[in-house]
C-alpha positions in Angstrom: 41.7 -57.2 53.4 43.5 -59.6 51.9 42.5 -63.4 53.1 45.5 -65.3 52.8 44.5 -69.1 53.3 41.7 -70.7 55.0 41.2 -74.2 56.0 37.5 -75.2 56.3 38.1 -76.7 59.3 40.0 -74.3 60.7 40.1 -73.4 64.9 41.8 -70.0 64.7 41.8 -66.8 62.8 44.5 -64.2 63.0 45.2 -61.5 61.8 48.1 -60.4 60.2 49.3 -56.3 60.2 52.1 -55.1 58.0 53.3 -51.7 59.4 56.8 -51.8 57.0 60.0 -53.2 57.8 62.5 -55.4 57.0 60.4 -58.8 56.9 58.7 -57.6 54.6 61.2 -56.9 51.5 62.2 -58.7 48.8 65.4 -58.5 46.9 64.1 -57.3 42.9 65.7 -59.7 40.6 66.5 -57.2 38.5 68.2 -54.1 40.2 68.7 -56.1 43.5 66.6 -53.3 45.5 64.6 -54.2 47.8 61.2 -53.9 48.2 57.8 -54.3 49.7 56.5 -57.6 48.6 52.6 -58.1 48.2 51.1 -59.9 51.3 48.6 -61.6 48.7 51.9 -63.8 48.2 53.1 -64.5 51.7 52.3 -68.4 51.0 54.4 -68.6 48.5 57.3 -67.2 51.0 56.5 -69.1 53.8 54.9 -72.2 52.7 54.8 -73.7 56.1 51.8 -71.5 56.8 49.8 -73.7 54.9 50.6 -76.5 57.5 48.4 -74.2 60.2 44.9 -75.1 60.4 44.1 -71.7 60.6 42.6 -69.1 58.7 45.3 -65.9 58.0 44.5 -62.6 57.0 46.5 -59.5 56.3 46.1 -55.9 56.7 49.2 -53.7 55.0 49.4 -49.8 56.1 49.6 -47.2 53.4 51.7 -45.9 53.0 54.4 -48.7 54.5 55.9 -46.9 57.5 60.1 -47.3 58.2 60.3 -48.2 62.0 62.8 -45.0 62.7 59.7 -42.7 61.4 57.3 -44.4 63.7 55.0 -42.0 65.6 52.2 -42.5 68.2 49.7 -42.0 65.1 51.0 -45.0 64.2 49.9 -46.9 67.3 46.6 -45.5 67.4 45.8 -46.1 63.9 46.9 -49.9 64.9 45.3 -49.8 68.0 42.2 -48.4 65.9 42.9 -51.4 63.7 43.0 -54.2 66.6 39.6 -53.1 68.1 37.7 -52.8 64.8 38.5 -56.4 63.7 38.6 -57.5 67.8 35.9 -59.8 67.8 36.6 -61.5 63.9 40.3 -62.9 65.0 41.5 -64.9 67.9 45.0 -63.6 67.8 46.6 -60.6 66.1 50.4 -60.5 64.4 52.0 -56.7 63.9 54.8 -57.1 61.4 57.1 -54.2 62.4 60.7 -53.0 62.1 63.3 -54.0 64.8 64.7 -50.3 65.7 61.2 -49.2 67.7 59.5 -52.6 67.7 60.3 -52.2 71.8 58.7 -48.6 71.8 55.1 -50.1 69.6 54.6 -53.2 72.2 55.4 -51.1 75.2 52.9 -48.1 74.2 50.1 -50.9 72.9 50.6 -52.8 75.9 48.7 -49.9 78.1 46.4 -48.6 75.2 44.9 -52.3 74.6 42.3 -52.7 78.1 41.0 -55.7 78.8 43.0 -57.9 76.6 42.2 -61.7 75.8 43.9 -62.1 73.3 47.8 -62.4 72.0 48.8 -59.0 70.1 52.6 -60.4 69.0 55.2 -58.2 67.1 57.9 -59.7 65.7 59.6 -59.0 62.6 63.7 -60.2 61.0 67.0 -58.9 60.8 67.1 -59.9 57.2 64.6 -59.6 54.5 62.0 -62.9 53.9 62.9 -63.6 50.5 67.1 -64.0 51.4 68.1 -67.7 51.7 69.4 -67.7 55.6 66.6 -65.3 56.7 65.3 -65.0 60.5 61.9 -63.6 59.0 60.4 -67.4 58.3 60.9 -68.8 61.8 60.1 -66.1 63.2 56.8 -65.3 61.5 56.1 -69.2 61.7 56.2 -69.1 65.4 54.2 -66.1 66.3 51.4 -67.7 63.8 51.5 -70.8 65.8 51.7 -68.8 69.1 49.0 -66.4 68.0 46.9 -70.0 67.3 47.0 -71.7 70.9 44.6 -71.8 72.9 44.5 -73.9 76.4 41.6 -76.9 77.1 39.3 -74.0 78.0 39.5 -72.7 74.8 40.9 -69.6 75.8 44.4 -67.9 74.4 47.4 -69.4 75.6 49.2 -65.7 76.2 46.3 -63.0 76.0 49.6 -60.1 76.0 51.2 -57.4 73.8 54.3 -59.6 72.8 57.0 -59.8 71.2 58.6 -62.7 69.6 61.8 -62.7 68.3 64.6 -65.6 67.9 62.5 -68.3 69.5 61.7 -66.3 72.7 58.2 -64.7 73.5 59.2 -61.8 75.1 56.5 -59.5 77.3 56.1 -56.4 75.2 56.8 -54.0 77.9 59.7 -55.6 79.3 61.8 -55.7 75.9 64.3 -53.8 74.3 67.0 -53.8 71.1 70.0 -55.2 72.5 71.8 -56.0 69.1 71.4 -54.5 65.7 73.2 -56.8 63.5 72.3 -60.4 65.3 68.7 -63.0 65.0 69.2 -62.3 69.2 68.2 -58.8 68.7 66.1 -58.5 71.8 66.2 -59.0 75.7 64.1 -58.7 78.2 66.5 -57.9 81.2 64.2 -58.2 84.1 61.1 -60.4 83.5 61.5 -64.3 82.1 60.4 -65.4 78.5 56.4 -66.1 78.3 57.6 -69.0 76.1 60.5 -70.8 74.2 60.2 -71.7 70.9 62.3 -75.5 70.3 61.1 -78.7 69.1 58.1 -77.8 71.0 56.8 -74.7 72.5 57.0 -74.2 75.8 54.7 -72.1 77.4 56.0 -70.4 80.8 52.5 -70.4 82.2 53.6 -68.5 86.1 54.9 -65.6 84.1 51.5 -65.0 81.8 49.3 -62.5 82.6 45.9 -63.3 82.2 42.8 -61.7 82.5 40.9 -61.3 85.9 38.1 -62.8 84.4 35.4 -59.7 85.2 34.1 -60.0 81.3 34.4 -56.5 80.9 34.9 -55.9 76.9 37.9 -55.3 74.9 38.8 -51.6 74.2 41.7 -48.9 73.4 42.7 -46.0 74.7 44.1 -43.6 72.4 44.4 -40.0 74.1 48.4 -39.9 74.0 50.2 -36.6 75.6 53.3 -36.9 74.4 55.0 -34.3 76.1 57.7 -36.0 77.6 61.7 -35.4 77.2 64.5 -38.0 78.1 67.6 -37.0 79.7 70.1 -39.2 79.9 73.0 -38.2 83.0 76.9 -38.2 81.8 80.2 -37.5 82.4 80.6 -33.7 81.1 76.8 -33.1 81.0 76.3 -28.9 81.7 73.7 -27.0 83.6 72.6 -25.4 80.6 71.7 -29.2 78.8 70.3 -30.7 82.1 67.6 -27.0 82.4 67.1 -27.5 79.3 65.5 -30.8 79.2 63.9 -30.6 82.7 62.9 -27.2 82.8 61.1 -26.5 79.7 58.2 -25.2 78.9 56.2 -27.8 76.8 57.1 -30.9 78.5 55.1 -32.2 81.7 57.4 -34.9 82.6 61.1 -36.5 81.9 62.4 -39.7 82.1 66.1 -39.5 83.4 68.5 -42.0 82.6 70.7 -42.7 85.3 74.1 -44.3 86.5 73.5 -47.8 88.2 70.2 -48.2 90.6 69.5 -44.7 90.1 72.2 -42.2 90.5 72.9 -38.8 89.2 75.2 -35.6 89.9 75.4 -35.2 93.2 76.5 -31.5 92.7 74.3 -28.9 93.9 73.8 -27.7 90.7 72.1 -30.2 89.6 69.8 -31.1 92.3 68.9 -27.1 92.3 67.7 -27.9 88.7 65.9 -30.9 89.5 64.1 -29.1 92.7 63.2 -26.3 90.2 61.5 -28.8 87.7 59.7 -30.2 90.7 58.2 -27.3 91.8 57.1 -25.9 87.8 54.7 -29.4 88.4 56.7 -31.2 86.4 57.0 -35.4 86.9 60.5 -36.7 87.1 60.9 -40.4 86.8 63.8 -42.3 87.4 65.0 -45.0 84.9 68.5 -46.5 85.2 70.6 -47.1 81.9 71.2 -50.7 83.5 69.5 -53.2 81.0 69.3 -55.3 84.3 68.4 -54.5 87.7 66.6 -51.6 89.3 66.4 -48.2 90.6 66.6 -48.0 94.5 67.2 -44.3 95.3 67.3 -45.2 99.1 70.9 -47.0 98.6 73.1 -43.8 97.7 73.0 -40.6 98.6 73.1 -39.2 95.2 70.0 -41.2 94.8 68.6 -40.1 98.5 69.0 -36.3 97.3 66.8 -36.8 93.7 63.8 -39.0 96.0 63.9 -36.0 98.4 63.6 -33.6 95.5 60.6 -35.2 94.0 62.0 -37.7 91.7 59.7 -40.6 90.9 61.1 -44.5 90.1 61.1 -46.0 87.3 61.8 -49.2 89.1 62.9 -52.1 86.8 61.1 -50.7 83.6 62.7 -50.0 80.5 63.1 -46.4 78.8 60.4 -47.9 76.0 58.3 -48.9 78.6 58.6 -45.9 80.6 57.8 -43.6 78.0 54.7 -45.9 76.4 53.4 -45.5 80.4 54.1 -41.5 80.6 52.1 -41.3 77.2 49.2 -43.3 78.5 49.0 -41.9 81.9 49.1 -37.8 81.1 46.7 -39.1 78.1 44.3 -39.8 81.0 44.7 -37.1 83.0 45.8 -33.9 83.4 46.4 -34.2 87.2 50.2 -34.6 87.5 49.9 -35.7 91.2 47.7 -38.5 90.3 49.9 -39.6 87.4 52.9 -40.2 89.9 50.6 -42.6 92.4 49.9 -44.4 89.2 53.5 -44.3 88.0 54.2 -46.4 91.4 51.4 -49.2 90.2 52.5 -51.8 88.1 49.7 -51.4 85.6 50.3 -53.7 82.7 53.4 -56.4 84.1 55.7 -53.2 83.5 57.5 -53.5 86.8 58.3 -56.2 89.4 56.4 -54.2 91.9 
């Protein structure tokens, strides 16, 4: 644990959790190679942080995790870190690689229960030591939002979010859409929770606030990851579809369909779907389109899937659907009960 900076008149305390990723990299002046820098020197890299009247501490994962190597075990570790320090901080910033950031933010949104503080994921497309880095602006704005409180002293945005390129997005509504631009993330089916310009403007009607029942913060880390993903595509074969959907070791499969939830109309595909459902598996329909939702009543192919027992994912992203399934399957061994909960809007992940 490193206490980076503390103002005696501090009103807020924020923990930076560095898991890995480009934002924490700096170019070695001798070799030119990128390597992680010591977060004790973060104030030298981003001196603007000194202007905040808040306490900033940091925690660094060891070893660091490349975002393409992220596993559910990392989410479990991250949830435990937040739980152990929850009473000591007003907000948490998770510095994370961009490739799987939306997966991690989605999963954490379900794993953190009765959350009343901000947990903000951010990162960068360029290392923080580069002259044109986007990391400084992302980090500075994330800190300001994590510190922000309303007139009642409550967090302005008590959610799991992603901040990137001036926009604060709900974590389980986000997806990475650009591999090279600074505008790397989008929330196609839900508006930004805040936008950073000259001032940070909060979209209060879009933010989810705790019910006020006063239940203590807790975490749920027993995840069941026996989930497969089948992307429907022209030329898909019965062998591939059966291998994914009827695999004995899976409890559920996400089917990424065309448009509003359409798939192959050929009898062999519907028969494989029926076979998987008869085996007790959960099949969740999520559209391949970035924007819009699944409506299996709209076309005949969608209705065939619905009649075969496929469950609608509505307007959820694949990342969110995966995290929700991991979480729900971990809470219950009853697949029929899990299907009921999949249709409910648990953490703002679907427009229902």
